Backbone bond lengths (Angstrom), bond angles and torsions (degrees), N, CA, C in turn:
res aa  C-N    CA-C-N  psi(-1)  N-CA   C-N-CA  omega(-1)  CA-C   N-CA-C  phi
1 M - - - 1.440 - - 1.518 111.07 -
2 R 1.300 115.68 -38.40 1.465 120.64 -178.42 1.521 111.42 -63.06
3 N 1.336 119.30 -40.01 1.464 123.69 -179.22 1.517 112.11 -61.47
4 K 1.325 118.29 -39.22 1.458 121.51 -179.15 1.521 111.59 -65.19
5 T 1.312 118.82 -37.17 1.461 120.93 -178.34 1.522 111.64 -73.98
6 M 1.304 118.49 -25.13 1.467 121.37 178.81 1.522 112.06 -75.08
7 F 1.346 118.39 -30.83 1.460 121.11 -177.02 1.519 112.55 -68.69
8 G 1.305 118.91 -30.01 1.468 121.46 179.78 1.528 111.83 -59.86
9 P 1.330 119.51 -55.73 1.471 120.65 179.41 1.532 113.35 -64.92
10 I 1.321 117.04 -36.31 1.466 120.26 178.92 1.519 109.84 -65.80
11 R 1.324 117.08 -43.98 1.453 121.70 178.61 1.536 110.16 -61.65
12 A 1.308 117.15 -42.46 1.466 120.69 179.94 1.529 111.32 -62.77
13 V 1.314 117.09 -41.83 1.462 121.26 179.20 1.526 110.70 -64.98
14 L 1.324 117.52 -43.17 1.461 121.09 179.18 1.524 111.51 -64.33
15 L 1.323 117.50 -44.07 1.464 120.39 178.20 1.524 111.28 -61.84
16 L 1.310 116.98 -41.43 1.470 120.78 178.30 1.527 110.66 -63.66
17 A 1.326 117.30 -43.29 1.467 120.88 -179.70 1.520 111.45 -62.98
18 F 1.330 117.34 -45.71 1.465 120.21 179.02 1.519 111.42 -66.27
19 G 1.301 117.10 -35.99 1.463 120.74 177.75 1.519 111.59 -64.09
20 L 1.316 116.95 -42.27 1.466 120.39 178.81 1.520 111.55 -67.12
21 L 1.311 117.05 -37.60 1.464 119.93 177.51 1.521 111.36 -64.47
22 A 1.301 117.86 -37.83 1.469 121.64 -178.69 1.514 111.87 -68.17
23 C 1.329 117.82 -30.46 1.468 120.90 -177.04 1.515 112.85 -86.79
24 G 1.321 117.99 -19.85 1.449 120.09 -175.53 1.510 112.85 -73.71
25 S 1.331 114.78 154.65 1.460 120.01 177.65 1.519 108.31 -112.78
26 D 1.309 116.17 116.87 1.462 120.73 -179.85 1.513 110.55 -104.56
27 G 1.312 116.75 37.91 1.446 120.33 -179.06 1.515 110.50 103.07
28 P 1.309 115.44 -174.82 1.470 119.51 -176.07 1.523 112.31 -70.19
29 K 1.310 114.85 152.38 1.467 122.08 175.22 1.529 107.82 -86.33
30 P 1.321 118.24 153.10 1.468 119.93 177.84 1.529 111.25 -64.15
31 I 1.320 116.17 142.24 1.462 121.87 175.51 1.523 107.59 -98.66
32 N 1.314 116.55 131.04 1.468 121.55 176.82 1.525 108.01 -92.32
33 F 1.318 115.62 88.20 1.462 121.15 -177.23 1.522 109.92 -62.22
34 G 1.328 114.60 136.92 1.452 120.64 -177.42 1.516 113.08 86.90
35 K 1.347 117.74 -8.03 1.465 122.17 179.92 1.529 112.41 -125.61
36 D 1.336 117.39 -47.20 1.468 120.20 -178.45 1.519 110.99 -69.22
37 Q 1.338 114.86 148.17 1.460 120.61 178.31 1.521 110.31 -107.15
38 C 1.324 115.06 148.70 1.454 122.39 175.55 1.531 108.76 -64.16
39 A 1.323 116.86 131.43 1.463 121.60 -179.60 1.529 112.21 -66.70
40 H 1.320 117.61 -19.64 1.463 120.39 -178.56 1.527 112.92 -96.63
41 C 1.324 117.80 -55.88 1.472 120.92 -173.46 1.525 113.55 -101.03
42 R 1.338 117.65 -8.77 1.466 124.20 179.28 1.534 114.65 70.05
43 M 1.320 117.20 9.86 1.458 120.67 175.93 1.534 108.17 -74.30
44 T 1.318 117.28 148.47 1.462 120.78 176.93 1.526 109.18 -67.20
45 V 1.318 116.01 131.77 1.461 121.66 178.98 1.523 107.54 -79.17
46 S 1.334 116.69 116.62 1.463 118.80 -171.63 1.526 115.20 -126.53
47 D 1.325 118.39 -16.11 1.463 120.28 -174.46 1.529 110.38 -115.79
48 A 1.335 116.05 110.65 1.469 121.92 -177.28 1.525 112.98 -62.12
49 R 1.322 117.74 -20.68 1.471 119.76 179.97 1.519 111.86 -73.47
50 F 1.342 117.17 -15.50 1.463 120.23 -175.02 1.526 114.52 -127.11
51 G 1.324 119.67 -14.95 1.464 122.10 -177.76 1.520 111.23 -63.59
52 T 1.340 116.45 125.32 1.464 121.57 -176.58 1.522 110.64 -116.61
53 Q 1.327 115.52 173.90 1.456 119.94 -179.01 1.518 109.73 -154.88
54 L 1.327 115.03 148.56 1.454 119.44 168.79 1.508 107.77 -126.98
55 A 1.323 115.90 148.85 1.459 122.20 177.45 1.517 107.52 -119.41
56 T 1.330 116.15 131.51 1.461 119.61 178.66 1.524 109.79 -83.62
57 K 1.313 115.50 166.93 1.460 120.77 178.05 1.523 111.12 -65.66
58 K 1.333 117.50 -21.53 1.463 121.67 177.58 1.531 111.98 -86.04
59 G 1.335 117.73 -1.36 1.460 121.27 176.08 1.518 115.73 95.54
60 R 1.319 118.37 5.54 1.470 120.39 178.99 1.527 109.94 -84.19
61 A 1.320 116.77 137.93 1.467 121.86 178.53 1.520 109.38 -107.52
62 Y 1.338 116.21 133.99 1.458 122.78 174.45 1.523 107.47 -116.56
63 I 1.322 116.14 134.22 1.465 122.75 -176.60 1.522 109.16 -109.32
64 F 1.347 115.85 144.30 1.461 122.27 -178.55 1.520 109.97 -136.06
65 D 1.335 115.85 154.65 1.459 118.88 -178.95 1.519 113.15 -84.22
66 D 1.322 118.15 -16.07 1.465 120.68 168.22 1.522 110.12 -162.23
67 A 1.325 116.05 171.48 1.467 121.39 -175.97 1.524 111.93 -60.75
68 Q 1.323 117.39 -34.10 1.463 120.93 -179.33 1.520 111.18 -61.43
69 C 1.319 118.13 -41.31 1.468 121.27 178.25 1.534 111.00 -66.54
70 M 1.320 117.28 -37.74 1.459 120.35 179.17 1.529 110.46 -63.43
71 V 1.317 116.53 -44.89 1.460 121.21 178.87 1.527 110.25 -64.68
72 A 1.336 117.56 -44.37 1.464 121.82 179.81 1.533 110.80 -62.45
73 F 1.316 117.43 -36.49 1.459 122.79 178.41 1.529 110.18 -60.57
74 I 1.322 116.44 -45.85 1.465 121.33 178.96 1.526 110.12 -67.96
75 Q 1.325 117.10 -46.29 1.459 120.88 -178.63 1.531 112.36 -63.79
76 A 1.331 117.42 -27.29 1.464 121.48 177.35 1.533 111.68 -76.28
77 G 1.320 116.62 -10.16 1.461 120.90 178.96 1.510 114.31 86.06
78 S 1.310 117.86 12.28 1.461 120.89 179.22 1.530 111.06 -61.41
79 V 1.306 116.18 -37.81 1.459 124.86 172.18 1.520 105.45 -141.90
80 S 1.323 117.50 137.82 1.466 118.49 179.05 1.527 109.82 -79.05
81 R 1.286 115.85 148.58 1.475 120.53 -178.41 1.529 110.79 -61.65
82 E 1.323 116.56 -29.69 1.472 120.93 179.19 1.529 111.96 -69.27
83 D 1.336 117.39 -23.08 1.461 121.12 179.99 1.530 112.75 -87.76
84 V 1.329 117.30 -1.23 1.461 121.61 -178.75 1.528 110.00 -88.90
85 A 1.317 115.49 127.23 1.468 121.01 176.64 1.523 110.75 -83.29
86 A 1.350 116.60 -36.70 1.466 120.02 -177.44 1.527 110.57 -160.07
87 F 1.328 113.87 145.89 1.463 122.73 171.73 1.523 106.71 -109.91
88 Y 1.329 116.85 135.63 1.460 121.02 -179.67 1.523 110.11 -123.51
89 L 1.324 114.75 134.12 1.461 122.01 175.18 1.521 108.05 -121.14
90 P 1.326 117.11 152.64 1.466 119.53 -180.00 1.523 111.61 -84.13
91 D 1.315 115.82 141.11 1.463 120.77 172.39 1.528 107.27 -72.80
92 Y 1.301 116.57 113.27 1.467 123.15 -174.92 1.528 112.49 -56.74
93 T 1.322 117.24 -34.04 1.465 120.79 -175.61 1.531 113.90 -98.50
94 N 1.328 118.09 2.66 1.468 120.49 -176.29 1.526 110.53 -125.84
95 D 1.321 117.15 52.80 1.464 122.74 177.19 1.521 113.39 53.99
96 G 1.324 117.07 29.03 1.451 120.86 175.07 1.517 115.29 73.24
97 K 1.315 118.07 24.56 1.464 120.53 178.35 1.529 108.61 -60.02
98 L 1.345 116.87 124.80 1.460 121.44 -178.29 1.524 110.73 -77.16
99 L 1.336 114.63 130.59 1.461 122.07 -178.21 1.523 109.28 -135.87
100 P 1.341 117.74 158.67 1.467 119.82 178.07 1.533 111.24 -57.41
101 A 1.323 115.61 127.11 1.465 121.85 -172.97 1.524 113.26 -58.84
102 E 1.302 116.90 -37.70 1.464 120.30 -175.80 1.527 113.05 -65.49
103 Q 1.329 117.56 -17.76 1.468 122.08 -178.26 1.525 113.05 -91.56
104 L 1.331 117.57 -4.27 1.456 121.11 -171.63 1.522 113.06 -103.80
105 F 1.324 114.65 159.61 1.458 122.72 175.69 1.526 107.39 -99.90
106 L 1.328 117.17 134.71 1.461 120.92 -172.93 1.517 112.72 -114.40
107 L 1.322 114.60 141.20 1.457 122.50 176.76 1.526 108.00 -124.72
108 K 1.328 115.87 130.67 1.465 120.90 175.45 1.515 107.47 -113.29
109 S 1.344 115.01 121.46 1.455 120.98 -179.16 1.517 109.93 -152.00
110 E 1.310 117.48 130.65 1.464 121.47 176.91 1.522 111.39 -61.34
111 S 1.319 117.21 -24.27 1.469 120.89 179.78 1.528 113.09 -70.80
112 L 1.324 117.89 -16.35 1.462 121.13 179.29 1.526 112.27 -71.11
113 K 1.316 116.60 -32.30 1.471 123.23 175.92 1.531 113.21 52.54
114 S 1.325 115.80 61.34 1.466 119.83 176.50 1.530 109.78 -73.46
115 P 1.325 118.04 163.45 1.466 121.12 -172.65 1.533 115.42 -52.49
116 M 1.311 119.66 -45.39 1.462 121.04 -178.25 1.527 111.55 -105.90
117 R 1.302 114.62 19.00 1.467 123.45 174.92 1.524 113.24 63.53
118 G 1.342 115.51 28.75 1.458 118.97 168.41 1.519 109.00 -70.57
119 D 1.340 115.23 -30.11 1.473 123.86 174.39 1.521 113.17 53.55
120 I 1.333 115.38 43.56 1.464 121.15 -179.81 1.520 108.64 -119.87
121 A 1.319 115.11 130.04 1.465 121.32 176.53 1.526 107.99 -119.77
122 A 1.332 116.07 145.96 1.467 122.09 -179.15 1.529 109.27 -114.54
123 F 1.327 114.48 146.28 1.463 121.05 -176.82 1.525 110.08 -136.54
124 V 1.322 115.83 146.45 1.458 121.34 179.96 1.526 111.31 -71.08
125 N 1.328 116.97 -33.16 1.470 118.56 -177.59 1.532 110.74 -138.93
126 E 1.301 114.41 164.87 1.464 120.83 -177.32 1.524 112.67 -69.29
127 V 1.321 117.26 -28.68 1.464 120.64 179.56 1.536 109.60 -62.62
128 D 1.338 116.57 -47.56 1.468 120.33 178.37 1.529 111.00 -64.48
129 L 1.323 116.58 -39.96 1.465 120.67 178.74 1.527 110.23 -61.12
130 E 1.311 117.32 -46.80 1.467 120.80 -177.86 1.534 111.37 -66.69
131 A 1.333 117.03 -33.84 1.466 119.69 176.27 1.527 110.14 -64.15
132 A 1.335 116.23 -43.64 1.467 120.11 177.87 1.527 110.74 -67.76
133 R 1.302 116.63 -37.26 1.467 120.34 179.72 1.525 111.12 -64.71
134 S 1.324 117.02 -36.51 1.466 119.23 178.20 1.523 111.21 -68.35
135 E 1.341 117.01 -28.13 1.459 121.22 178.61 1.532 112.78 -84.83
136 Y 1.338 116.91 -41.81 1.464 121.06 -173.24 1.528 114.98 -105.46
137 G 1.338 116.84 -12.77 1.461 118.99 -174.39 1.514 109.22 73.42
138 G 1.322 116.53 -160.87 1.454 120.62 177.77 1.507 113.36 99.83
139 E 1.340 114.00 -172.21 1.462 119.38 -177.32 1.517 110.95 -126.08
140 V 1.313 115.13 147.00 1.453 121.84 175.46 1.527 106.81 -79.02
141 I 1.328 116.11 131.42 1.462 119.89 178.64 1.524 109.70 -127.24
142 A 1.318 115.47 161.63 1.460 121.80 177.51 1.528 109.25 -96.37
143 W 1.313 116.62 159.09 1.464 122.32 177.85 1.535 110.44 -53.18
144 D 1.306 117.42 -43.94 1.472 121.09 -178.68 1.536 112.51 -65.07
145 D 1.326 117.73 -24.49 1.471 120.79 178.32 1.535 112.19 -64.53
146 L 1.312 117.41 -25.91 1.470 120.15 -179.78 1.527 112.02 -66.61
147 W 1.308 116.88 -24.09 1.455 121.44 -174.01 1.521 113.32 -91.80
148 K 1.323 116.48 -0.82 1.476 120.03 -178.40 1.509 111.30 -90.01
């Protein structure tokens, strides 16, 4: 009889732990380039230098083929900005590793030719940004400039 009463609380604790793990966001989800579709325009996400992602507070990840589509998705009201836990942009010089957008330096240049012509590249540091700027031209912009 004693064993049966112990399983109830143990089961409840395990279910709660697994539930919390499922809802948490441990960073961006992997993008399957050439297979995943942009949540906004439905184009296949193919270029790791521009593929972006947002994660909601509920743990859902949305993938985009460039920063312009991600911004347009939010502005269209598909997900409210208040419901977003994190925005991720790829490091242009590091094989598209997704990083928190607010920590990156941004370059806007028509010469970058991103998939939906947002033409925005993100960089981990100013040295990489300036190297790309000397090659592609363009202007340095802030994260908040994308929303204007």
